[in-house]
C-alpha positions in Angstrom: 153.2 202.8 58.1 151.2 204.2 54.6 148.8 206.0 56.4 150.4 209.4 56.3 150.9 209.1 52.8 147.6 208.3 52.4 146.3 211.2 54.9 148.8 213.8 52.7 146.4 212.8 49.5 143.6 214.6 51.6 145.6 217.2 53.4 147.1 218.7 50.0 143.4 219.0 48.8 141.9 220.4 52.1 144.5 223.0 51.9 142.7 224.6 49.3 139.2 223.4 49.9 138.8 223.5 53.5 135.0 222.0 53.6 136.1 219.1 52.0 135.2 215.7 54.0 134.1 212.4 53.7 134.8 208.8 53.5 136.3 206.9 50.5 135.8 202.8 50.5 139.0 201.6 48.7 138.4 198.0 47.1 141.9 196.4 46.4 143.3 192.7 46.1 146.3 191.8 47.5 148.4 188.8 45.4 149.7 185.8 46.8 153.2 187.6 47.0 151.9 190.3 49.1 151.6 192.6 46.3 148.6 194.8 45.6 147.2 193.8 42.2 144.7 196.5 42.0 142.8 199.2 43.9 139.6 201.2 43.0 137.1 203.7 44.8 134.1 201.3 45.6 132.1 204.3 46.9 132.6 207.5 48.0 131.3 210.7 49.9 134.4 212.7 49.5 133.5 213.2 45.7 137.2 214.3 45.0 138.6 212.6 42.3 141.8 214.0 42.6 142.0 212.6 46.4 140.4 209.4 45.5 142.7 208.9 42.8 145.8 209.7 45.2 144.7 206.9 47.6 144.3 204.4 45.2 147.8 205.1 44.0 149.3 205.3 47.2 147.5 201.8 48.3 149.3 200.3 45.1 152.6 200.7 46.5 151.9 199.2 49.6 153.5 195.6 50.3 151.3 193.1 52.6 153.0 190.0 53.9 152.5 186.7 51.4 149.5 184.8 51.5 149.1 181.8 53.1 146.1 180.4 51.3 144.7 181.0 47.9 146.0 183.4 44.9 144.8 186.9 46.0 142.7 188.5 48.9 140.3 191.1 48.3 139.8 194.0 50.9 137.8 196.5 51.1 138.9 199.4 53.5 137.2 202.8 54.6 139.1 206.0 54.8 137.4 208.9 56.8 138.5 212.4 56.0 137.2 214.9 58.7 136.4 218.3 58.2 139.5 220.8 58.4 139.7 222.3 62.2 141.0 225.7 60.8 
């Protein structure tokens, strides 16, 4: 699964910014072949561009099963990053 790679985006930044926390809503589209066509931040309370950019880059590498109907699917997925437990 790709969640550890996405979590690593946050963990790397939180190591130097221990108060970093929030939710990022990612909007992406999946093509008929299962490839992610695009990905962007739809909304965020995290407000950390490097983390958001990293998450979007990771989403673009995910491969989904081919779609049975239509030419693409639009997905909105929330990622919640809790405060560091240091």
